[in-house]
N, C-alpha and C positions, 0 to 999 in steps of 0.2 A: 231261759235255762232249760236244759234237757230234763227229761223225766228221771227221777232217781232210780227208776226201774228199767231204764233203757240199757241196752247192751252195746258194747263196741261193735263196729261193723264186722261182719264175717269176713274171713280171709278172701273169699271169692269176690267180695265187693270192694276190696281195697285196690287202688290203682297200683299197677306194677310200674317199675322203671326198667327200661330196656336200653342198655348202653351198646353202641355200635362203634367198634374201632376199625378203621380202615387205613391201610398203609400204602395205598397207591401213590405213585410219584408224579403221575401226569395230571393235567387239569384240562378236561375231565379224565378220569381213569376208569378202566374196566373194573378195578377193585371197588371203587366207590359205586359204580353202577350196580354191581352184584350186591354190595352191602345194602343199597337202597331197596332192591327187590326183596332181599331177605327180611329187612326191617318191616316193610309194608306187609309181607305175608305173615310174619310173626305177630304183628300188631292185630291183624285181622283174626288170626287163630286164637289169640288170647281173648279178644273181645267176644268171640263165639263161645268161649268157655266162661264168660262172665267175669273176666279179669281185664278191664281196659288198661292200656299201657301208655305211658309217656316215653317217647323215644329221644335219646340224646346221642348225637353223632360226634365222635372224636376223630377228626381228620389229622392223622399224624404228620402229613406233609407240612401242615401249617405250624407244627410244633417241633420240627427237626432241630432247629438251632437251640431251642430251650432244652430239649432232651440231651443234646450233646453237652450243654453247659452244666446241666444237673449231674451228668455222669462224672464230670471233672471236678465240680465244686461241691456237690452234695446239697446244693440249695436250689429248689425248683422255683422258677418264676411263677407269679400268681396264676397265669393262664394254664401252665402245665399242672400246677398243684390242683386247680379246679378240675382239670381233665382226669387226673389220677383219682380224685375223690369221686367223680361221677362213676367211674368204672368200679371202684372198690365198694360203692354203696348200692350198685344196681342189683335188681332182682334177677336179671339174666343178662347175658352178654353175647353179642354177635361179633366175631373177630375175623377180619378178612385181610389176607396178605397176598401180595404178588409173590411168585416163586422165582428165586434167583439161585443158580447153582444148586438146584435140587433141594432147596430148603426155603424157610421163611426169609423175609428180607431183614437186613440188619436194623432198619428203623423199627420194624415190628418187634423184634426181639429186645431192642434197647428200651422200648417203652415198657414192656412187661418186666424187664429187669428192675425198673424203678418202683414197682409195687412192693409193698411190705409182704413178707413171706406168706401170711395167711389172708391176704386181702381178698382172694377169690375162693377161699375155702367154702365149698358147698354151692357156689354160684353156677347154675347151668350155663353151658357154653355151646353155641353153634359155631363150628369152624367152617371157614370157606377160603378159597384161594383162586387166583387167576394165573395163567401162564401161557406161554407161546405155543405149547403143544400139550396134548392130553397125557403124554408120558410123564409130565410133571405132577400129575394128580396124586401119585403115591406119597408126595411130600407131606400131604395132610396126615397120613397114617404114621410115617416114620419120623416126622419132625414136629408137626404142630400138636397132634394128640398127646405125645409124651410130654411136651412142654406144659400143657394144662393138667396133665396127670401129676406132674411134679408140683404144680401149684394147688393140687387137691380140688380142682374144679371139675365136676362131672361134665363130660361132653356128650352131646346127643349122638346116637348111632350113625346118622346120615351126615357125612361131610360133603360139602358142595364145592366142586371144582368147575370152573368155566374156562374153556379153551376158545381160541378165536372162532372156530366153527359154531360154537354155541350161541353166537350173537347174530346168526343169520336171520333172514326174513320169513319166519314161519315154517322152516323146514323141520325135518325129523329131529335134528339135534336140538333146535330151539325148544321143541316140545318136551324133549327129555330134560333139559335144564329146568323148565318150568315145573315139571313133575318133581324133580329133586328139591327145588326150592320149597314147594308146598309140603313135601314129606318132612324135610328137615325143620321147617317152621312149625309144623304140627307137633313134632317130637319136642321141640323147645317149649312150646306152649303147654304140653302135657307135664313137663318137668317143672314149669314155673307156676302154673295155675294153683297147684296145691302146696307150694312151699311158702314158708314164713320168712320174710326178709329179716336180716339181722338188725339189731337195734342200732340206731345212729350213734356214732361215737365209739362203737366197738369194731366196726368193719374197717378194713384198711390198716389195722394194726397187727403186729406180730402177737402170737399167742403168748400169754404169760408163762413163766416157768412153772412146772408142776409143783403144787403145794399139798401139804397134808390136809385132809378134811377133818371135821370134828370127830373126835374119838379114835383117830388113827395116829400111829406113830409118825414123827416127821420123816420125810424121805431123806435118805443118806445118799447124796449125789457126789460122786467122786469126779473132780475136774478132769477134763480130757487129757491135759498135759501130764497129770499124775499117772493116769492109766497108761500112757505111752511110756513114761519112765519106768514103771513097774514091768511092762512088757519087755523093754530093752534089757533089764537086769536078768529076767528069766531066760532070754535068748542068748 
């Protein structure tokens, strides 16, 4: 038995969980390659800050059929349910999508559509994407960052985009990609190392409706349909 005077492990000593979601369609895919580089860098950066991490990779290509079934039926197969739980309960998230038609892929968006509204509330996110030309890099700012903003997940300042020329053999572009990977991983580690993970069983669920606290009058909430009806009468 532990000493009655012992204290719980400090936050910096608790292992972190890092979820990695990649939506590449090929096998192998550049999205998965980029995701692996980011995960390795983030794990090293967290370890350097005294917060070792366990990495869990969610390959959406393998869950495409289950995602479609869940969207139609509302019932996730066990494998998809486990993946959603891994993402919802992680201390940090790396999300990588290929860019199609100047935005994230449909598979990427469909997966995040299945999460409960508050599942990622407060979870630090490192965004990344791959595409056929560097011109697609703006998709991270005009599409992916707003998505996580809507989910109330704070995103690191540096988003990482990899174009075909970034995968060269030691040229200038490759060095620039490595620098972006390290910078983004460091930012994610900084945001994660000092955060306290949410308790198991509370993450991945929608927030409860506001209630009155002790000593306060009950909240008088008017249903939205009644508000619309009253507005129609006034107009």
